[in-house]
N, C-alpha and C positions, 0 to 999 in steps of 0.2 A: 726304651722302645724295647719291647720282646720278640724274637726272633724266632722266625714259624719251625717245625723240624727238621723238613726240607733244606732251607739255610744252613741250617746246624750240620747237618751231614756234609754237604757240599762245601763249609768251613773247613770241617774236620778233614778232607781228601784232601785239601790244599796245602795244609800243614805238614800232614805225611809226605807230600808230594815235595816238598821246600825240603823235610829232613833227609826223605831218602836221596834228592840230589846231593845235599850238603854231604852223608856216606859214603856218595861214589865217585868224589871228586878230592877226596882222600882214602889214596893208596894203602893199604895194612903194610908194615916195616917189615924184615926180616924173610918175605917170600922171594924163592927159588926162583919163583918163574921172571918175566922180564915186566917190568912194571907197566908199560902201555896197554899187554896183555891182560895183565890181570886186572887194571883200572877197567877196560872194557867188557871182561866178564861180569865184575862186578856190579856195572852201570845194568849189563841188559839183565844180571837176575834182579835188580832194583826194579828197573822198570817193569819186568813181569807181574813181580807183585803192587809194584803200585796201580798197574791195569785192572788188576784181579781185583785189589779193594776198592776202585771205582768204579767198576761196573758191579760189585754189590752192592755199594752206597746207592747207584743212582738205581738198582734193580729194586731194592727195597723201596727208596723215595716213590718209585711208579707206583709200587702196588700199593701203598699208603694212600697218595694222591686219587688213585682209582677207588679205592676203598670210600674217601672221603669226598669224590665227586670237586675235589677243589681239583683246578687245574695248576699244571707247572708254571711257573714264571716265566713269560719268553720275551725275547726282544722288537717283538713284531710292531711297528710305529703304529699310531693310531690318528687317523684325522676329525678333526672337530668340526661336526657340518650345523654352520647357526643357521635357522630357519628364516626365510624372509619374513620383515615384518607384518604384520597384518594388518591390512588397509580398512578402518570400521566403516560398517555396513552406515549407510544415510539412508533415513528412511524420509520420506517425505507425507506432510497430509495431505488430506483428501482438498483442500484447498489450495492447497501448492500444486497440486498436481495437476489439477483444473486450471490454474493461471499458467502453468507452464504449459499445458497440450494450446490452451487460446493463442499462447504468445508465437508456438511454432508454427499453428495451421495459418498458409496463406490467405491472405485477403480473397474473397470471394471478385471475380471479373464482372461479376453482375451489380456489385454494390451501388448502390444510389447514391450519386454525386452531391454535394451538400448544398449546391445551387443547381436550380434546376431553371428552365426555361421560363416558367413563371416569377421567378423572383430574381429576377437580373434587369430589371428593373424598367422594363417595356413598358413603354408608354399606355395608358388606358384608351383604348377606344370609345369611351362613355363620353358623352359630352359634360363638361363643366357647367356645374349649375351659375347661371347670372347672380340671382341671390341667395347667399346661404351664411349664416351665423353660426359662430362658438360663443357658450359661454365662458368666459376666465374665473371671475369670482364676483361673492358680494362686496358691492362698496360699504355700502349700512345694511342693518338690519340682519345679519345672517340667521339662518334657520334656527328659529326654538330659541329667540329673543324674546324676552319678558318687559312687556312694555302697562302703563297703567290703561284702566277703562278709557276708552274717547280719546286717547293721547294722539297727537297729530304726528305724523311719518315721513320723511321724504325718501322715499325707498331708492337705491340706486343700483344697477346691475352694470356689469364691464364686459361689454363683448367685442368681438371682432369681427370684421368683416370678411370671409372666407370665401364669397364669391367672385366672380369676373367682371363683375356690374358695380359700381361706385353708387354707394347709398348720398342720393342728391337732396342738398335741405328744403323743407317743404313738400317732398314727392313720398314721403313715408311717414308711417306712423307708429307708437305703441298701440295695442291692442289686447283688451282682457276678453279670457275666451271660456274660464271656469273657473271655479271655486266661490272664496269670499272676494268681492271686488272692495271694499271697504272705502267707498265713495271714492275711489280714484275715475279721474277722468278718464274715457274712453269711449271713440280714437283720439288720441292725444299725438298732434301734431309735433315732429321732429325737426326743428330746425338748425341743423347741421351736417355738412358735408362728412362721407367716412369713404374714402376711398379703397378700391379692393386691396385687403391685408392690413387695411388700417383698424386701429381703435378706439373707443369712445364710451364713456360713461352714458346712459340711459337713468332718468330719475322720473318716476313719478309719485304725486304726492296724495296720501293717504291719511285715515284716519281710524285708529283701531276702534273696535266694537265697544261697548259701555257692557257688555257681558263676559263675565269670568270663560276663558276658554282657551281654546286653539284653533288659529285660523289661517287659511292658505289660499292664497290666488292665482291662476295660472297667467301668464301674458305672453305675446307674442310681437313681432314686426309684421306691418302691413303694409306692402308696394301696390302704388296703384290704384287702392280703395279696394283689391278684391284678394290679390296675392298673400296669403298669411308665412312667413318665413320662421321658423325656429331654429332649433339648436338638434345635437346629436347627429348620429351618422346618414341620417335620410332628412336633417332639419326640418324635422316635422315634431319636433320634441316643444313642449312651453319651456321658458325659463318660468320660476317662480317667487314669489314672498310667503315667509309662516311667521309669525309670532303667536305669544304668548300671555293672552290678558291677564295680570294678576288677578290671583283670589280663586283661581282654580288648579287641579294638577295636571302639568302637563301629560298629552296625550303620547303616547310610545312613538 
């Protein structure tokens, strides 16, 4: 490790000081003066020389330090300051900011409740129908069934009595209203009781046309010889039969 010029000068001064002290502590032999007095004089002289030497060395070191803009070493203690850790900046996407704002926004006091007065199950004031029917499914010959020309068919529908009155045997009938009758008997009296809420199968015997093609016939129930009852929301829609006689392209 190399020493700087200032350090070398200070080290030299320290060596001279040690040598001078050593010389002062040993008084010269054969002197006529009092040994203690002689030792004191020599020490004073040596101290003066050492002080001059130190002043000269320190002055030179100060000049050189000023010329090189290098500060002399000091014994000033330094305190290391540690910067606090930086908290990373979090950037939210626009969608996240929108969701956060919506979550923090209080619900309006005027929001419409899920259940309203019209959805609380309050009984309707409308008078229930006495005679009403609901179509359930085709028991035979569902729509689009392919049949041979002139084929005999027993078409059966399953219906439900959704009115408030029973269907009494012999007092109501199947009645053809539109389309292709396909030789079905109309009106056809029904001889079975169906209580309110009950289910029943209703069958009419038909005969397929001899000409290839698609054929469709509409039917309803008729009560008291005049009151026609169908299916649907208002119980006025017919239930029907639809078949395709082979030899023709089925209609869409």
